[in-house]
C-alpha positions in Angstrom: -79.0 39.8 151.9 -78.5 43.5 151.8 -77.1 45.3 148.8 -74.1 47.6 149.2 -74.5 50.9 147.4 -72.4 53.4 149.5 -68.7 52.7 149.6 -66.0 54.6 151.2 -62.3 54.1 150.2 -59.3 55.6 152.0 -56.0 55.1 150.3 -55.1 55.6 146.6 -51.8 53.9 146.4 -51.4 51.1 143.8 -53.9 48.7 145.6 -56.5 51.3 146.5 -56.5 53.0 143.0 -56.6 49.6 141.1 -59.6 48.2 143.0 -61.2 51.7 143.4 -61.2 52.1 139.6 -63.3 48.9 139.4 -65.8 50.0 142.1 -66.1 53.4 140.5 -67.5 51.9 137.4 -70.5 50.1 139.0 -73.6 52.2 138.1 -75.5 51.7 141.4 -72.5 52.2 143.6 -71.7 55.6 145.2 -67.9 55.5 145.8 -66.5 58.2 148.0 -62.6 58.5 148.4 -61.5 60.2 151.6 -58.6 62.4 151.3 -57.1 65.4 153.2 -57.2 68.9 151.9 -53.6 68.7 150.4 -54.3 65.6 148.5 -57.7 66.9 147.3 -56.0 69.9 145.7 -53.4 67.8 144.2 -55.8 65.2 142.7 -58.2 67.8 141.4 -55.2 69.4 139.5 -53.5 66.3 138.2 -56.1 63.6 138.7 -55.3 59.8 139.0 -55.1 57.5 136.0 -55.3 53.8 136.1 -54.0 51.8 133.1 -54.1 55.0 131.1 -57.7 55.9 132.0 -58.4 59.1 134.0 -60.4 58.4 137.1 -63.4 60.7 138.0 -63.3 59.8 141.7 -65.6 61.6 144.1 -63.3 63.0 146.8 -64.4 64.0 150.3 -62.5 65.4 153.2 -62.6 63.8 156.7 -64.7 66.7 158.2 -67.3 66.7 155.4 -70.7 65.6 156.7 -71.8 62.4 155.0 -74.3 59.5 155.6 -72.6 56.3 157.0 -71.3 53.9 154.3 -72.5 50.4 153.8 -68.8 49.4 153.2 -65.5 51.0 154.1 -62.4 49.8 152.5 -59.0 50.8 154.0 -56.0 50.6 151.7 -53.3 52.8 153.1 -49.9 51.9 154.4 -49.7 50.7 158.0 -48.1 54.0 159.2 -51.1 55.8 157.9 -53.7 53.4 159.5 -54.3 55.5 162.7 -54.9 58.6 160.7 -57.1 56.8 158.2 -59.4 55.4 161.0 -59.9 58.9 162.2 -60.6 60.1 158.7 -63.4 57.6 158.1 -65.1 58.4 161.4 -68.2 60.0 159.8 -68.4 57.1 157.3 -68.8 54.4 160.0 -72.2 53.7 161.4 -73.6 50.7 163.5 -74.1 48.5 160.4 -71.0 49.6 158.3 -69.0 46.6 157.0 -65.2 47.3 157.4 -62.3 45.7 155.4 -58.5 46.2 155.5 -56.3 45.5 152.5 -53.1 46.3 154.2 -50.2 44.0 154.4 -49.3 42.2 157.5 -51.4 40.6 160.3 -52.0 43.4 162.5 -54.3 45.9 161.1 -57.5 44.2 161.9 -56.8 44.3 165.5 -56.1 48.0 165.3 -59.5 48.5 163.5 -61.3 46.5 166.0 -59.9 48.6 168.9 -61.6 51.6 167.3 -64.7 50.3 165.7 -65.2 46.8 167.2 -65.4 43.7 165.1 -69.1 43.3 164.8 -68.8 44.0 161.0 -65.2 43.5 160.5 -64.1 41.2 157.6 -60.5 39.9 157.3 -59.0 40.1 153.8 -55.8 39.9 151.8 -54.9 40.8 148.2 -53.2 38.0 146.2 -51.6 38.2 142.8 -52.1 41.8 142.0 -49.0 43.5 140.3 -50.1 47.1 140.5 -47.4 49.8 140.4 -47.9 53.4 141.1 -45.7 56.2 139.7 -46.8 59.7 140.8 -50.4 59.9 140.0 -50.4 57.0 137.5 -51.2 53.3 138.4 -50.5 50.5 136.0 -51.3 46.8 136.4 -51.4 43.7 134.2 -53.0 41.4 136.6 -55.8 42.5 139.1 -55.2 39.4 141.2 -58.1 38.6 143.8 -59.3 39.6 147.2 -59.5 36.6 149.7 -61.7 37.4 152.5 -63.9 35.9 155.3 -64.9 36.0 158.8 -62.4 35.6 161.6 -64.6 36.8 164.5 -67.0 35.3 166.9 -69.9 37.0 165.3 -72.2 35.6 162.6 -71.1 37.8 159.5 -72.7 35.5 156.9 -74.9 38.3 155.4 -71.9 40.7 155.4 -69.7 38.2 153.5 -72.4 37.6 150.9 -73.1 41.4 150.5 -69.4 42.1 149.8 -69.1 39.0 147.6 -72.0 40.3 145.5 -70.4 43.9 145.3 -67.0 42.5 144.0 -68.8 40.4 141.6 -70.7 43.5 140.2 -67.5 45.4 140.1 -65.5 42.6 138.3 -63.1 42.2 141.2 -62.1 38.6 141.4 -62.5 37.4 145.0 -62.8 34.3 146.9 -64.4 33.5 150.3 -62.1 31.6 152.7 -63.5 29.7 155.6 -60.1 29.7 157.2 -59.2 33.3 156.5 -56.6 33.4 159.4 -54.5 30.8 157.6 -54.8 32.7 154.3 -53.7 35.9 156.1 -50.7 34.1 157.5 -50.0 32.7 154.0 -50.0 36.3 152.5 -47.8 37.5 155.5 -45.3 34.8 154.7 -45.4 36.1 151.0 -44.9 39.7 152.0 -42.0 38.9 154.4 -40.4 36.9 151.5 -40.7 38.5 148.3 -41.4 42.1 149.4 -38.3 42.2 151.5 -36.1 40.3 149.2 -37.1 42.5 146.3 -36.3 45.6 148.4 -32.8 44.2 149.4 -32.1 43.0 145.7 -33.9 46.0 144.0 -35.5 43.3 141.8 -38.9 42.9 140.1 -40.8 39.6 140.2 -38.9 38.3 137.2 -35.8 38.0 139.1 -37.6 35.6 141.6 -39.0 33.7 138.6 -35.8 32.9 137.0 -32.9 33.3 139.5 -32.4 30.5 142.0 -30.2 32.6 144.2 -32.9 35.3 144.4 -35.5 32.7 145.0 -33.5 31.2 147.9 -33.2 34.5 149.6 -36.9 34.8 149.4 -37.6 31.4 150.7 -35.2 31.8 153.6 -37.2 34.6 154.8 -40.4 32.7 154.4 -39.2 29.7 156.3 -39.0 31.8 159.4 -42.6 32.6 159.1 -43.5 28.9 158.7 -41.8 28.1 161.9 -43.8 30.9 163.6 -47.0 29.8 162.1 -46.6 26.4 163.8 -46.0 27.9 167.1 -49.2 30.1 167.0 -51.3 27.2 165.8 -51.8 28.1 162.2 -49.0 25.8 160.8 -48.9 26.7 157.2 -46.6 23.7 156.3 -44.2 23.4 153.4 -47.1 23.4 150.8 -47.4 27.1 151.6 -44.1 27.6 149.6 -45.3 25.6 146.6 -48.6 27.5 146.6 -46.8 30.8 146.3 -44.6 29.6 143.5 -47.7 28.9 141.4 -48.7 32.5 142.1 -45.3 33.9 141.4 -45.2 32.5 138.0 -48.3 34.4 137.0 -47.1 37.7 138.1 -45.8 40.3 135.4 -41.9 39.8 135.4 -41.5 43.6 135.3 -43.9 44.0 138.3 -42.6 45.3 141.5 -43.6 44.7 145.2 -44.9 47.7 147.3 -41.8 47.7 149.4 -39.5 47.9 146.3 -41.6 50.8 145.1 -41.2 52.6 148.5 -37.4 52.0 148.5 -37.0 53.4 144.9 -39.2 56.4 145.8 -37.3 57.1 149.0 -40.4 56.5 151.3 -40.4 54.7 154.6 -41.2 51.0 154.2 -43.5 48.6 156.2 -40.5 46.9 157.6 -41.9 47.0 161.1 -45.1 45.1 159.9 -42.9 42.4 158.2 -39.5 41.6 159.5 -40.3 43.7 162.7 -43.4 41.6 163.4 -41.3 38.3 162.7 -38.8 39.4 165.1 -41.3 40.2 167.9 -43.1 36.9 167.4 -39.8 35.0 167.3 -38.8 36.6 170.8 -42.2 35.8 172.1 -42.1 32.1 171.2 -38.4 31.5 171.5 -37.8 31.0 167.8 -34.6 32.3 166.1 -35.1 34.6 163.2 -31.7 35.3 161.8 -32.6 36.1 158.2 -35.3 38.5 159.2 -33.0 40.1 161.7 -30.4 40.8 158.9 -33.0 42.2 156.6 -34.6 44.4 159.2 -31.4 46.2 159.9 -30.4 46.3 156.2 -33.6 48.0 155.2 -33.6 50.2 158.2 -30.1 51.3 157.1 -31.3 52.0 153.5 -34.2 54.1 154.9 -31.7 56.2 156.8 -29.9 56.9 153.5 
């Protein structure tokens, strides 16, 4: 098994900064964070702190010559994925392992179109409650990264190498044999709690204690359950119960990424959530009225 030493990260939002802070503390890992010139100047002036600790990240710009990375982690928003894939072009070699930590179920296909799927691992983050405000990131629960091989290639060595890296960095992780089902389960979660939190302007605690908020969340999720059966994944009712167990463990004051975007006046990932549900619903002839409503409501919110 090879050992991962050179790691490239693109995206310093709540997820990227939280996991990047762990990778940055591993002595035998060279972590490079790819940023554009504007962000480089801003970060050099103000820095990034995670849980009150200033991070001494090694920043590089996309045009800076570098050796290919052993492992590239992409943690941007979906609307920044195309730019991110170009930004890491110098970092991707023939043996570079790639992993996306984006919400939704589409980013791996986009990555494969640019770099192929020979070393592409599928992954989702579960249970992390990181919140970013300005250049400060706070989290009480780091959650875990669930990942695995969803391609036709034998990626056993890649999976083992990444597992060993995460263990060295103190990043909780789990290798899933059926990673596609796990990704659909996380998609269901994002469609439910992310969108409901944005509409209700509510942190996780609201969904832990308020039956009405919880019902809104599950109504969105049930449309994903119907779609999962149509595409052959078939999450089943147990998927809802599994998330309720995770939900209880989240910080009541924690906020979803979509709520953070709404509060900050940023564009949301609505196209990758309700938008994707609506497109799949039309493709498979399945009505998605709850996601239809939320899609238009959040679009109206984005329009001011």
